[in-house]
DSSP file (Angstrom, degrees, kcal/mol; ACC not computed):
  #  RESIDUE AA STRUCTURE BP1 BP2  ACC     N-H-->O    O-->H-N    N-H-->O    O-->H-N    TCO  KAPPA ALPHA  PHI   PSI    X-CA   Y-CA   Z-CA
    1    1 A M              0   0    0      0, 0.0     2,-0.1     0, 0.0     0, 0.0   0.000 360.0 360.0 360.0 129.6  -59.3 -133.4 -108.8
    2    2 A T     >  -     0   0    0      1,-0.1     4,-2.3     4,-0.0     5,-0.2  -0.400 360.0-113.9 -86.3 163.7  -61.1 -130.1 -108.4
    3    3 A N  H  > S+     0   0    0      1,-0.2     4,-2.0     2,-0.2     5,-0.2   0.903 119.0  56.1 -61.0 -39.2  -62.4 -128.7 -105.1
    4    4 A E  H  > S+     0   0    0      1,-0.2     4,-3.0     2,-0.2    -1,-0.2   0.929 108.0  47.6 -55.6 -49.4  -66.0 -129.0 -106.6
    5    5 A Q  H  > S+     0   0    0      1,-0.2     4,-2.8     2,-0.2    -1,-0.2   0.932 112.0  47.7 -59.7 -44.1  -65.4 -132.7 -107.2
    6    6 A I  H  X S+     0   0    0     -4,-2.3     4,-2.2     2,-0.2    -1,-0.2   0.811 111.0  51.9 -69.6 -27.7  -64.1 -133.4 -103.8
    7    7 A S  H  X S+     0   0    0     -4,-2.0     4,-2.8    -5,-0.2    -1,-0.2   0.906 111.2  48.5 -68.0 -43.9  -67.0 -131.4 -102.3
    8    8 A E  H  X S+     0   0    0     -4,-3.0     4,-2.8    -5,-0.2    -2,-0.2   0.951 112.3  47.6 -65.1 -39.8  -69.4 -133.6 -104.3
    9    9 A L  H  X S+     0   0    0     -4,-2.8     4,-2.3     1,-0.2     5,-0.3   0.973 112.2  49.7 -63.9 -44.3  -67.7 -136.8 -103.2
   10   10 A F  H  X S+     0   0    0     -4,-2.2     4,-1.8     1,-0.2    -1,-0.2   0.891 111.0  50.0 -57.1 -38.6  -67.7 -135.7  -99.6
   11   11 A A  H  X S+     0   0    0     -4,-2.8     4,-2.5     1,-0.2    -1,-0.2   0.913 111.4  49.4 -63.9 -44.6  -71.5 -134.9  -99.9
   12   12 A K  H  X S+     0   0    0     -4,-2.8     4,-1.7     1,-0.2    -2,-0.2   0.881 113.0  44.9 -64.9 -40.7  -72.2 -138.4 -101.5
   13   13 A Q  H  X S+     0   0    0     -4,-2.3     4,-1.8     2,-0.2    -1,-0.2   0.798 111.3  53.2 -77.5 -29.1  -70.3 -140.2  -98.7
   14   14 A S  H  X S+     0   0    0     -4,-1.8     4,-2.8    -5,-0.3    -2,-0.2   0.979 109.8  49.6 -64.1 -50.9  -72.0 -138.1  -96.0
   15   15 A I  H  X S+     0   0    0     -4,-2.5     4,-1.7     1,-0.3    -2,-0.2   0.868 109.5  50.1 -55.0 -44.8  -75.3 -139.0  -97.4
   16   16 A R  H  X S+     0   0    0     -4,-1.7     4,-2.3     2,-0.2    -1,-0.3   0.868 109.1  53.4 -59.7 -42.0  -74.5 -142.8  -97.5
   17   17 A D  H  X S+     0   0    0     -4,-1.8     4,-2.2     1,-0.2    -2,-0.2   0.948 107.6  50.3 -69.4 -42.7  -73.4 -142.5  -93.9
   18   18 A V  H  X S+     0   0    0     -4,-2.8     4,-2.1     1,-0.2    -2,-0.2   0.891 109.3  51.0 -59.1 -39.2  -76.8 -140.9  -92.9
   19   19 A L  H  X S+     0   0    0     -4,-1.7     4,-1.7     2,-0.2    -1,-0.2   0.906 109.2  50.5 -57.3 -46.7  -78.5 -143.8  -94.7
   20   20 A S  H  X S+     0   0    0     -4,-2.3     4,-2.7     1,-0.2    -2,-0.2   0.890 109.3  52.7 -59.0 -44.0  -76.4 -146.2  -92.7
   21   21 A R  H  X S+     0   0    0     -4,-2.2     4,-3.6     2,-0.2     5,-0.2   0.895 104.5  56.4 -57.0 -44.7  -77.4 -144.3  -89.4
   22   22 A Y  H  X S+     0   0    0     -4,-2.1     4,-2.5     1,-0.2     5,-0.2   0.938 111.0  41.7 -63.5 -43.6  -81.0 -144.6  -90.3
   23   23 A C  H  X S+     0   0    0     -4,-1.7     4,-2.5     2,-0.2     5,-0.3   0.923 117.4  46.8 -65.7 -39.8  -80.7 -148.3  -90.5
   24   24 A R  H  X S+     0   0    0     -4,-2.7     4,-2.3     2,-0.2     6,-0.4   0.885 110.7  53.9 -68.5 -34.4  -78.5 -148.6  -87.4
   25   25 A G  H  X>S+     0   0    0     -4,-3.6     5,-2.0    -5,-0.2     4,-0.6   0.981 114.4  41.3 -65.7 -51.8  -80.9 -146.2  -85.4
   26   26 A L  H ><5S+     0   0    0     -4,-2.5     3,-1.2    -5,-0.2    -2,-0.2   0.956 117.4  44.9 -59.0 -49.0  -83.9 -148.4  -86.2
   27   27 A D  H 3<5S+     0   0    0     -4,-2.5    44,-0.2     1,-0.3    -1,-0.2   0.890 120.2  41.4 -67.5 -39.3  -82.2 -151.8  -85.6
   28   28 A R  H 3<5S-     0   0    0     -4,-2.3    -1,-0.3    -5,-0.3    -2,-0.2   0.374 109.7-123.9 -90.3   1.9  -80.5 -150.7  -82.4
   29   29 A M  T <<5 +     0   0    0     -3,-1.2     2,-0.9    -4,-0.6    -3,-0.2   0.812  56.1 154.8  56.0  38.5  -83.6 -148.9  -81.3
   30   30 A D    >>< -     0   0    0     -5,-2.0     4,-1.9    -6,-0.4     3,-1.1  -0.752  20.6-176.6 -96.8  88.3  -81.6 -145.6  -81.0
   31   31 A K  H 3> S+     0   0    0     -2,-0.9     4,-2.9     1,-0.3    -1,-0.2   0.790  77.8  54.9 -61.8 -37.1  -84.2 -143.0  -81.4
   32   32 A A  H 3> S+     0   0    0      1,-0.2     4,-1.1     2,-0.2    -1,-0.3   0.827 111.4  47.1 -64.8 -30.4  -81.9 -139.9  -81.2
   33   33 A M  H <4 S+     0   0    0     -3,-1.1     4,-0.5     2,-0.2    -2,-0.2   0.881 113.3  49.3 -76.6 -38.6  -79.8 -141.4  -84.0
   34   34 A A  H >< S+     0   0    0     -4,-1.9     3,-1.3     1,-0.2     4,-0.5   0.940 110.5  48.8 -56.5 -50.4  -83.0 -142.2  -86.0
   35   35 A Y  H >< S+     0   0    0     -4,-2.9     3,-1.1     1,-0.3    -1,-0.2   0.815 100.9  65.0 -62.5 -34.0  -84.3 -138.8  -85.5
   36   36 A S  T 3< S+     0   0    0     -4,-1.1    -1,-0.3     1,-0.2    -2,-0.2   0.588  88.4  71.2 -65.9 -14.1  -81.0 -137.2  -86.6
   37   37 A V  T <  S+     0   0    0     -3,-1.3    92,-3.5    -4,-0.5     2,-0.3   0.853  99.1  51.8 -72.0 -35.4  -81.5 -138.7  -90.1
   38   38 A F  B <  S-a  129   0A   0     -3,-1.1    92,-0.2    -4,-0.5     2,-0.1  -0.794  85.1-115.5-109.0 150.0  -84.3 -136.2  -90.9
   39   39 A H    >   -     0   0    0     90,-2.7     3,-1.8    -2,-0.3    15,-0.3  -0.519  47.8-109.1 -66.8 149.5  -84.9 -132.5  -90.7
   40   40 A A  T 3  S+     0   0    0      1,-0.3    15,-0.5    -2,-0.1    16,-0.2   0.778 114.1  35.9 -59.7 -35.5  -87.5 -132.1  -88.1
   41   41 A D  T 3  S+     0   0    0     12,-0.1    -1,-0.3    13,-0.1    89,-0.1   0.175  82.3 140.9-104.4  16.7  -90.3 -131.0  -90.4
   42   42 A A    <   -     0   0    0     -3,-1.8    12,-2.0    87,-0.2     2,-0.3  -0.370  49.5-131.0 -56.6 130.3  -89.4 -133.3  -93.3
   43   43 A P  E     -B   53   0A   0      0, 0.0    89,-1.9     0, 0.0     2,-0.3  -0.657  27.7-174.8 -85.3 143.6  -92.5 -134.8  -95.0
   44   44 A V  E     -Bc  52 132A   0      8,-2.3     8,-1.8    -2,-0.3     2,-0.5  -0.981  15.1-162.2-134.2 147.2  -92.4 -138.5  -95.6
   45   45 A N  E     +Bc  51 133A   0     87,-2.8    89,-2.4    -2,-0.3     2,-0.9  -0.902   9.8 178.2-135.7 104.5  -94.8 -140.9  -97.4
   46   46 A Y  E >>  -Bc  50 134A   0      4,-4.2     3,-3.0    -2,-0.5     4,-2.7  -0.860  46.4-121.9-101.3  91.9  -94.5 -144.6  -96.7
   47   47 A F  T 34 S-     0   0    0     87,-1.0     4,-0.1    -2,-0.9    -2,-0.0   0.060  85.0  -3.6 -45.1 140.0  -97.5 -145.4  -99.0
   48   48 A D  T 34 S+     0   0    0      1,-0.2    -1,-0.3     0, 0.0     3,-0.1   0.553 133.3  65.6  48.3  11.2 -100.3 -147.2  -97.2
   49   49 A I  T <4 S-     0   0    0     -3,-3.0     2,-0.3     1,-0.3    -2,-0.2   0.711 110.7 -17.7-115.8 -42.1  -98.1 -147.3  -94.1
   50   50 A F  E  <  -B   46   0A   0     -4,-2.7    -4,-4.2     2,-0.0     2,-0.3  -0.897  46.1-171.2-170.1 137.8  -97.5 -143.8  -92.8
   51   51 A E  E     +B   45   0A   0     -2,-0.3     2,-0.3    -6,-0.2    -6,-0.2  -0.994  51.4  64.2-132.5 130.2  -97.8 -140.2  -94.0
   52   52 A G  E    S-B   44   0A   0     -8,-1.8    -8,-2.3    -2,-0.3     2,-0.3  -0.857  85.6 -18.7 167.2-133.2  -96.4 -137.3  -92.0
   53   53 A T  E  >  -B   43   0A   0    -10,-0.3     4,-2.6    -2,-0.3     5,-0.1  -0.741  54.1-114.2-106.1 162.7  -93.0 -136.1  -90.9
   54   54 A G  H  > S+     0   0    0    -12,-2.0     4,-2.1   -15,-0.3   -14,-0.1   0.908 121.4  44.8 -62.8 -41.0  -89.8 -138.0  -90.6
   55   55 A H  H  > S+     0   0    0    -15,-0.5     4,-3.0   -16,-0.3    -1,-0.2   0.902 111.7  54.3 -66.8 -37.5  -89.8 -137.6  -86.8
   56   56 A G  H  > S+     0   0    0    -16,-0.2     4,-2.3     1,-0.2    -2,-0.2   0.917 108.5  48.9 -58.9 -41.2  -93.5 -138.5  -86.8
   57   57 A F  H  X S+     0   0    0     -4,-2.6     4,-3.4     2,-0.2     5,-0.3   0.938 109.3  52.6 -64.2 -43.8  -92.6 -141.8  -88.7
   58   58 A I  H  X S+     0   0    0     -4,-2.1     4,-2.2     1,-0.2    -2,-0.2   0.944 110.8  47.8 -50.3 -52.3  -89.8 -142.4  -86.1
   59   59 A D  H  X S+     0   0    0     -4,-3.0     4,-0.8     1,-0.2    -1,-0.2   0.869 115.6  43.9 -60.2 -38.8  -92.3 -142.1  -83.4
   60   60 A W  H  X S+     0   0    0     -4,-2.3     4,-1.0     1,-0.2     3,-0.4   0.899 111.4  51.7 -69.3 -45.2  -94.9 -144.3  -85.1
   61   61 A V  H  X S+     0   0    0     -4,-3.4     4,-3.4     1,-0.2     5,-0.3   0.810  96.3  71.7 -67.4 -27.8  -92.5 -147.0  -86.1
   62   62 A W  H  X S+     0   0    0     -4,-2.2     4,-2.5    -5,-0.3    -1,-0.2   0.934  97.9  47.2 -48.9 -50.5  -91.1 -147.3  -82.6
   63   63 A G  H  X S+     0   0    0     -4,-0.8     4,-0.8    -3,-0.4    -1,-0.2   0.856 112.4  49.6 -63.7 -34.5  -94.2 -148.9  -81.4
   64   64 A S  H  < S+     0   0    0     -4,-1.0     3,-0.5     1,-0.2    -1,-0.2   0.906 112.9  45.8 -65.3 -43.9  -94.3 -151.3  -84.3
   65   65 A H  H >< S+     0   0    0     -4,-3.4     3,-1.0     1,-0.2    -2,-0.2   0.796 104.1  61.1 -79.0 -19.2  -90.7 -152.4  -83.9
   66   66 A E  H 3< S+     0   0    0     -4,-2.5    -1,-0.2    -5,-0.3    -2,-0.2   0.812 100.5  59.5 -66.4 -25.2  -91.0 -152.8  -80.0
   67   67 A A  T 3< S+     0   0    0     -4,-0.8    33,-1.1    -3,-0.5     2,-0.3   0.498  96.3  83.0 -78.4  -2.7  -93.6 -155.4  -80.9
   68   68 A M  E <  S-D   99   0A   0     -3,-1.0    31,-0.2    31,-0.2     3,-0.1  -0.718  75.8-136.2-106.8 150.6  -91.0 -157.5  -82.9
   69   69 A Q  E    S-     0   0A   0     29,-2.0     2,-0.3    -2,-0.3    30,-0.2   0.915  85.2 -32.4 -67.2 -41.5  -88.4 -159.9  -81.8
   70   70 A C  E     -D   98   0A   0     28,-1.3    28,-3.0    -3,-0.1    -1,-0.3  -0.961  56.2-160.3-168.6 170.1  -85.9 -158.3  -84.1
   71   71 A H  E     -D   97   0A   0     -2,-0.3     2,-0.4    26,-0.2    26,-0.2  -0.971   5.6-155.4-155.7 153.0  -85.6 -156.5  -87.4
   72   72 A S  E     -D   96   0A   0     24,-2.1    24,-2.3    -2,-0.3     2,-0.4  -0.972   2.8-164.1-143.8 125.1  -82.8 -155.7  -89.9
   73   73 A H  E     -D   95   0A   0     -2,-0.4     2,-0.4   -50,-0.2    22,-0.2  -0.868   8.6-179.9-103.7 131.7  -82.5 -152.9  -92.4
   74   74 A Q  E     -D   94   0A   0     20,-2.3    20,-2.1    -2,-0.4     2,-0.4  -0.997   7.7-164.0-138.2 139.0  -79.9 -153.0  -95.3
   75   75 A I  E     +D   93   0A   0     -2,-0.4     2,-0.3    18,-0.2    18,-0.2  -0.958  21.4 151.1-119.8 136.3  -79.4 -150.3  -97.9
   76   76 A N  E     +D   92   0A   0     16,-2.1    16,-1.9    -2,-0.4    -2,-0.0  -0.859  44.5  50.3-142.8-179.9  -77.6 -150.8 -101.1
   77   77 A N  E    S-     0   0A   0     -2,-0.3     2,-0.6     1,-0.2    15,-0.3   0.920  71.0-174.0  51.2  54.5  -77.4 -149.6 -104.7
   78   78 A V  E     -     0   0A   0     13,-0.2     2,-0.5    -3,-0.1    13,-0.2  -0.730  14.0-173.3 -90.3 124.2  -77.3 -146.0 -103.6
   79   79 A L  E     -D   90   0A   0     11,-2.7    11,-1.6    -2,-0.6     2,-0.4  -0.951   7.9-178.7-106.9 123.0  -77.5 -143.4 -106.3
   80   80 A V  E     -D   89   0A   0     -2,-0.5     2,-0.5     9,-0.2     9,-0.2  -0.977  13.1-165.8-129.4 133.9  -76.9 -139.7 -105.2
   81   81 A E  E     -D   88   0A   0      7,-3.4     7,-2.3    -2,-0.4     2,-0.3  -0.982  14.9-153.6-118.4 120.8  -77.0 -136.5 -107.3
   82   82 A V  E     +D   87   0A   0     -2,-0.5     2,-0.3     5,-0.2     5,-0.3  -0.719  18.7 178.7 -97.1 137.8  -75.6 -133.6 -105.6
   83   83 A Q  E >   -D   86   0A   0      3,-3.7     3,-1.1    -2,-0.3     2,-0.3  -0.718  63.5 -76.1-137.8  81.5  -76.7 -129.9 -106.5
   84   84 A G  T 3  S-     0   0    0     -2,-0.3    -1,-0.2     1,-0.2   -73,-0.0  -0.453 116.8  -4.6  59.4-119.8  -74.6 -127.6 -104.1
   85   85 A D  T 3  S+     0   0    0     -2,-0.3    37,-2.6    -3,-0.1     2,-0.3   0.156 130.2  67.8 -95.3  24.3  -76.2 -127.8 -100.7
   86   86 A T  E <   +DE  83 121A   0     -3,-1.1    -3,-3.7    35,-0.2     2,-0.3  -0.925  58.4 174.2-133.1 157.3  -79.2 -130.1 -101.9
   87   87 A A  E     -DE  82 120A   0     33,-1.3    33,-3.0    -2,-0.3     2,-0.3  -0.981  19.3-146.7-155.9 164.7  -79.2 -133.5 -103.2
   88   88 A S  E     +DE  81 119A   0     -7,-2.3    -7,-3.4    -2,-0.3     2,-0.3  -0.989  21.6 179.8-138.8 151.7  -81.5 -136.4 -104.3
   89   89 A S  E     -DE  80 118A   0     29,-2.0    29,-2.1    -2,-0.3     2,-0.4  -0.959  24.1-153.7-145.9 157.1  -81.0 -140.1 -103.9
   90   90 A E  E     +DE  79 117A   0    -11,-1.6   -11,-2.7    -2,-0.3     2,-0.4  -0.989  22.2 178.4-129.0 126.1  -82.4 -143.5 -104.6
   91   91 A A  E     - E   0 116A   0     25,-2.0    25,-3.2    -2,-0.4     2,-0.2  -0.988  24.4-131.7-131.8 127.0  -81.4 -146.3 -102.3
   92   92 A Y  E     -DE  76 115A   0    -16,-1.9   -16,-2.1    -2,-0.4     2,-0.4  -0.534  26.4-162.8 -73.4 138.6  -82.6 -149.8 -102.4
   93   93 A V  E     -DE  75 114A   0     21,-3.9    21,-2.1    -2,-0.2     2,-0.4  -0.935  16.4-167.9-124.1 148.8  -83.7 -151.3  -99.0
   94   94 A T  E     -DE  74 113A   0    -20,-2.1   -20,-2.3    -2,-0.4     2,-0.4  -0.996  14.5-171.9-125.2 122.4  -84.2 -154.8  -97.8
   95   95 A V  E     -DE  73 112A   0     17,-3.2    17,-2.9    -2,-0.4     2,-0.5  -0.991   8.9-169.0-123.2 127.9  -86.1 -155.2  -94.4
   96   96 A T  E     -DE  72 111A   0    -24,-2.3   -24,-2.1    -2,-0.4     2,-0.4  -0.982   8.2-172.4-114.6 124.4  -86.5 -158.3  -92.6
   97   97 A L  E     -DE  71 110A   0     13,-3.1    13,-2.6    -2,-0.5     2,-0.6  -0.950   5.1-163.0-119.9 119.8  -89.0 -158.1  -89.6
   98   98 A Q  E     -DE  70 109A   0    -28,-3.0   -29,-2.0    -2,-0.4   -28,-1.3  -0.949  15.0-139.6-110.3 129.4  -89.4 -161.0  -87.2
   99   99 A M  E     -D   68   0A   0      9,-2.6     9,-0.5    -2,-0.6   -31,-0.2  -0.569  25.6-101.5 -83.6 140.6  -92.5 -161.1  -85.1
  100  100 A K    >>  -     0   0    0    -33,-1.1     3,-2.4    -2,-0.2     4,-0.6  -0.349  30.5-130.4 -55.3 126.8  -92.4 -162.1  -81.4
  101  101 A P  G >4 S+     0   0    0      0, 0.0     3,-0.6     0, 0.0    -1,-0.1   0.755 104.3  57.4 -60.5 -21.7  -93.6 -165.6  -81.1
  102  102 A E  G 34 S+     0   0    0      1,-0.2    -2,-0.1     3,-0.0    -3,-0.0   0.586 103.6  55.9 -82.8  -7.3  -96.1 -165.0  -78.4
  103  103 A L  G <4 S+     0   0    0     -3,-2.4     2,-0.3   -36,-0.1    -1,-0.2   0.532 108.1  52.3 -98.4 -11.9  -97.8 -162.3  -80.7
  104  104 A T  S << S-     0   0    0     -3,-0.6     4,-0.0    -4,-0.6     0, 0.0  -0.845  78.7-125.8-130.0 160.7  -98.4 -164.8  -83.6
  105  105 A E  S    S+     0   0    0     -2,-0.3    -1,-0.1     1,-0.1    -3,-0.0   0.826  98.6   6.4 -75.1 -28.9 -100.0 -168.2  -84.0
  106  106 A K  S    S-     0   0    0     -3,-0.0    -1,-0.1    40,-0.0    39,-0.1  -0.930 105.5 -65.0-141.7 162.8  -96.7 -169.5  -85.6
  107  107 A P        -     0   0    0      0, 0.0     2,-0.4     0, 0.0    -7,-0.1  -0.321  58.2-164.2 -55.6 133.3  -93.3 -168.1  -86.2
  108  108 A T        +     0   0    0     -9,-0.5    -9,-2.6    35,-0.2     2,-0.4  -0.970  17.0 174.7-135.1 118.2  -93.6 -165.1  -88.7
  109  109 A E  E     -EF  98 142A   0     33,-1.9    33,-3.4    -2,-0.4     2,-0.5  -0.987  13.1-158.5-121.9 134.9  -91.0 -163.2  -90.7
  110  110 A I  E     -EF  97 141A   0    -13,-2.6   -13,-3.1    -2,-0.4     2,-0.5  -0.966   3.9-165.6-115.7 130.2  -91.8 -160.5  -93.2
  111  111 A L  E     -EF  96 140A   0     29,-2.4    29,-2.8    -2,-0.5     2,-0.4  -0.964  10.0-179.3-116.6 121.7  -89.4 -159.7  -95.8
  112  112 A A  E     -EF  95 139A   0    -17,-2.9   -17,-3.2    -2,-0.5     2,-0.4  -0.944  10.6-168.0-126.8 143.5  -89.8 -156.4  -97.8
  113  113 A R  E     +EF  94 138A   0     25,-3.1    25,-2.2    -2,-0.4    24,-1.4  -0.979  31.8 123.2-126.6 137.2  -87.7 -154.9 -100.7
  114  114 A G  E     -EF  93 136A   0    -21,-2.1   -21,-3.9    -2,-0.4     2,-0.4  -0.913  46.8 -94.7-168.8-165.0  -88.2 -151.4 -101.7
  115  115 A R  E     -EF  92 135A   0     20,-2.8    20,-2.3   -23,-0.3     2,-0.6  -0.991  11.6-141.6-138.2 136.4  -86.6 -148.0 -102.3
  116  116 A Y  E     -EF  91 134A   0    -25,-3.2   -25,-2.0    -2,-0.4     2,-0.8  -0.883  14.5-165.8 -93.1 120.5  -86.0 -144.7 -100.5
  117  117 A L  E     -EF  90 133A   0     16,-3.4    16,-2.4    -2,-0.6     2,-0.3  -0.931  22.6-176.8-108.4 109.7  -86.4 -141.9 -102.7
  118  118 A D  E     -EF  89 132A   0    -29,-2.1   -29,-2.0    -2,-0.8     2,-0.5  -0.854  29.9-156.7-115.9 141.1  -84.9 -138.9 -100.8
  119  119 A K  E     -EF  88 131A   0     12,-3.0    11,-3.7    -2,-0.3    12,-1.7  -0.923  27.7-158.8-104.0 143.1  -84.3 -135.2 -101.1
  120  120 A W  E     -EF  87 129A   0    -33,-3.0   -33,-1.3    -2,-0.5     2,-0.4  -0.857  14.8-167.8-124.2 149.9  -81.5 -133.9  -99.0
  121  121 A K  E     -EF  86 128A   0      7,-2.0     7,-1.6    -2,-0.3     2,-0.7  -0.988  13.8-145.4-140.8 132.8  -80.5 -130.6  -97.6
  122  122 A C  E     + F   0 127A   0    -37,-2.6     2,-0.5    -2,-0.4     5,-0.3  -0.877  20.5 179.0-101.9 115.2  -77.1 -129.7  -96.0
  123  123 A I  E >  S- F   0 126A   0      3,-2.3     3,-1.8    -2,-0.7    -2,-0.1  -0.966  71.2 -12.7-117.0 124.7  -77.5 -127.1  -93.1
  124  124 A D  T 3  S-     0   0    0     -2,-0.5    -1,-0.1     1,-0.3     3,-0.1   0.755 130.4 -51.1  50.9  31.4  -74.4 -126.1  -91.3
  125  125 A G  T 3  S+     0   0    0      1,-0.2     2,-0.5   -40,-0.0    -1,-0.3   0.477 115.0 111.9  93.7   5.4  -72.3 -128.8  -92.8
  126  126 A V  E <   - F   0 123A   0     -3,-1.8    -3,-2.3     2,-0.0     2,-0.4  -0.953  54.7-147.1-119.1 127.4  -74.8 -131.7  -91.8
  127  127 A W  E     + F   0 122A   0     -2,-0.5     2,-0.3    -5,-0.3    -5,-0.2  -0.680  27.8 158.7 -80.1 128.6  -76.7 -133.6  -94.4
  128  128 A A  E     - F   0 121A   0     -7,-1.6    -7,-2.0    -2,-0.4   -90,-0.2  -0.972  47.4 -83.9-149.8 166.2  -80.2 -134.9  -93.5
  129  129 A I  E     -aF  38 120A   0    -92,-3.5   -90,-2.7    -2,-0.3    -9,-0.3  -0.483  32.7-178.0 -74.8 133.9  -83.3 -135.9  -95.4
  130  130 A N  E    S+     0   0A   0    -11,-3.7     2,-0.3     1,-0.5   -10,-0.2   0.575  74.7   0.4-108.7 -17.8  -85.7 -133.0  -96.4
  131  131 A E  E     - F   0 119A   0    -12,-1.7   -12,-3.0   -89,-0.2    -1,-0.5  -0.920  67.1-165.2-169.1 143.9  -88.4 -135.2  -98.0
  132  132 A R  E     -cF  44 118A   0    -89,-1.9   -87,-2.8    -2,-0.3     2,-0.5  -0.994  12.4-170.6-141.0 137.4  -88.9 -139.1  -98.5
  133  133 A L  E     -cF  45 117A   0    -16,-2.4   -16,-3.4    -2,-0.3     2,-0.5  -0.984  16.5-156.3-118.6 132.0  -91.0 -141.3 -100.5
  134  134 A H  E     -cF  46 116A   0    -89,-2.4   -87,-1.0    -2,-0.5     2,-0.5  -0.953   9.4-167.3-108.4 126.6  -90.8 -145.1  -99.6
  135  135 A I  E     - F   0 115A   0    -20,-2.3   -20,-2.8    -2,-0.5     2,-0.7  -0.968  12.1-145.9-123.0 129.6  -91.8 -147.5 -102.4
  136  136 A V  E     + F   0 114A   0     -2,-0.5   -22,-0.3   -22,-0.2     3,-0.1  -0.874  17.5 178.2 -97.0 116.2  -92.3 -151.1 -101.7
  137  137 A D  E     -     0   0A   0    -24,-1.4     2,-0.3    -2,-0.7   -23,-0.2   0.864  68.7  -8.3 -81.7 -40.4  -91.3 -153.2 -104.6
  138  138 A A  E     - F   0 113A   0    -25,-2.2   -25,-3.1     2,-0.0     2,-0.4  -0.981  58.4-173.1-158.8 141.7  -92.0 -156.7 -103.2
  139  139 A Q  E     - F   0 112A   0     -2,-0.3     2,-0.4   -27,-0.2   -27,-0.2  -0.998   5.7-179.3-142.9 144.7  -93.1 -158.0  -99.8
  140  140 A S  E     - F   0 111A   0    -29,-2.8   -29,-2.4    -2,-0.4     2,-0.5  -0.984  16.6-146.3-137.8 147.3  -93.4 -161.7  -98.6
  141  141 A T  E     - F   0 110A   0     -2,-0.4     2,-0.3   -31,-0.2   -31,-0.2  -0.986  20.3-173.5-114.6 131.0  -94.5 -163.3  -95.3
  142  142 A Y  E     - F   0 109A   0    -33,-3.4   -33,-1.9    -2,-0.5    -2,-0.0  -0.754  21.3-151.1-117.0 160.7  -92.9 -166.5  -94.3
  143  143 A H        -     0   0    0     -2,-0.3   -35,-0.2   -35,-0.2   -33,-0.0  -0.685  24.2-167.5-131.7  80.7  -93.6 -168.9  -91.4
  144  144 A P        -     0   0    0      0, 0.0     3,-0.1     0, 0.0    -2,-0.0  -0.293  31.1-116.2 -65.6 148.2  -90.2 -170.5  -90.7
  145  145 A A  S    S+     0   0    0      1,-0.2     2,-0.3   -39,-0.1     0, 0.0   0.808  96.3   7.9 -57.1 -26.2  -90.1 -173.5  -88.5
  146  146 A H        -     0   0    0    -40,-0.1     2,-0.5   -39,-0.1    -1,-0.2  -0.966  59.2-158.5-156.9 136.3  -88.1 -171.7  -86.0
  147  147 A I        -     0   0    0     -2,-0.3     2,-0.4    -3,-0.1   -39,-0.0  -0.971  17.9-177.5-116.8 128.9  -87.0 -168.2  -85.4
  148  148 A E        -     0   0    0     -2,-0.5     2,-0.6     2,-0.0    -2,-0.0  -0.978  12.4-160.5-131.4 135.9  -83.8 -167.5  -83.1
  149  149 A T        -     0   0    0     -2,-0.4     2,-0.3   -79,-0.0    -2,-0.0  -0.981  24.5-126.0-112.5 126.4  -82.3 -164.3  -82.1
  150  150 A K    >   -     0   0    0     -2,-0.6     3,-2.0     1,-0.1    -2,-0.0  -0.584  10.4-127.4 -70.7 132.8  -78.8 -164.5  -80.9
  151  151 A A  T 3  S+     0   0    0     -2,-0.3    -1,-0.1     1,-0.3    -2,-0.0   0.836 106.8  60.9 -45.0 -50.6  -77.8 -163.0  -77.4
  152  152 A E  T 3  S+     0   0    0      1,-0.1     2,-0.8     7,-0.1     8,-0.5   0.751  89.7  82.3 -58.6 -24.7  -74.9 -160.9  -79.0
  153  153 A S    <   -     0   0    0     -3,-2.0     2,-0.3     6,-0.1    -1,-0.1  -0.765  66.7-176.1 -89.2 111.3  -77.4 -159.0  -81.2
  154  154 A R        -     0   0    0     -2,-0.8     5,-0.1     2,-0.1    -2,-0.0  -0.779  32.0-148.0-113.2 154.4  -78.9 -156.3  -79.2
  155  155 A R  S    S+     0   0    0     -2,-0.3     2,-0.3  -126,-0.1  -127,-0.1  -0.333  80.4  54.3-109.4  47.2  -81.7 -153.8  -79.9
  156  156 A D  S >  S-     0   0    0   -126,-0.1     3,-1.7    -2,-0.0    -2,-0.1  -0.931 105.2 -78.2-160.3-177.8  -80.2 -151.0  -77.7
  157  157 A T  T 3  S+     0   0    0     -2,-0.3  -128,-0.1     1,-0.3     5,-0.0   0.430 116.1  77.5 -78.0   5.9  -77.0 -149.0  -77.3
  158  158 A E  T 3   +     0   0    0   -130,-0.1    -1,-0.3     4,-0.1     5,-0.1   0.485  67.2 117.5 -83.8  -6.2  -75.5 -151.9  -75.4
  159  159 A D  S X  S-     0   0    0     -3,-1.7     3,-2.2  -131,-0.2     4,-0.4  -0.319  80.7-112.6 -64.2 146.1  -75.0 -153.6  -78.7
  160  160 A A  T >> S+     0   0    0     -8,-0.5     3,-2.2     1,-0.3     4,-1.4   0.829 110.3  69.4 -50.9 -37.7  -71.2 -154.3  -79.5
  161  161 A S  H 3> S+     0   0    0      1,-0.3     4,-2.8     2,-0.2    -1,-0.3   0.790  88.1  63.6 -59.6 -24.6  -71.1 -151.8  -82.4
  162  162 A Y  H <4 S+     0   0    0     -3,-2.2    -1,-0.3     1,-0.2    -2,-0.2   0.742 106.3  43.5 -71.2 -21.2  -71.4 -149.0  -80.0
  163  163 A Q  H <4 S+     0   0    0     -3,-2.2    -1,-0.2    -4,-0.4    -2,-0.2   0.746 120.1  44.2 -82.9 -31.4  -68.0 -150.0  -78.4
  164  164 A F  H  < S+     0   0    0     -4,-1.4     2,-0.4     1,-0.2    -2,-0.2   0.782 113.0  50.0 -95.4 -29.2  -66.4 -150.5  -81.9
  165  165 A I     <  -     0   0    0     -4,-2.8     2,-0.2    -5,-0.2    -1,-0.2  -0.972  68.4-160.7-117.4 130.1  -67.8 -147.4  -83.7
  166  166 A T              0   0    0     -2,-0.4    -3,-0.1     1,-0.1    -2,-0.0  -0.645 360.0 360.0-100.3 154.0  -67.6 -144.0  -82.3
  167  167 A Q              0   0    0     -2,-0.2    -1,-0.1    -5,-0.1    -5,-0.0   0.373 360.0 360.0 -92.3 360.0  -69.7 -140.9  -83.3
């Protein structure tokens, strides 16, 4: 394996780790982690939801997520193309949003499936999103008979994952 191939594999894994930190930052309500995913002035377009910068999106989504009982973001099917210190990726995302019961007439869960189309830039060895398009492919709203959140699942840095995984 050549040094160039090793560098490309390292870049791809670094980008996948950043995508995972995006989900973790949102789901654990760790704003510093969520901010770290984007370059400060990175433009983002979440069609019909938000258009601005990555950090602006994090600020906006914080209020939305605080009004929810819980939320869970999963990323898979990640395709990354690396060109030196830049890259582009497509990552499929599934988001489950559970509304607080006191804010809705009946239990409400929203399930959205889509894709993140990201452009990346590596600065001083750190990969971060330089531009994002969020595409919603399908979205459904359900009214389950009951929504329950388990005590061991926390939306803060007291979640067990912070004791198991170090930065």
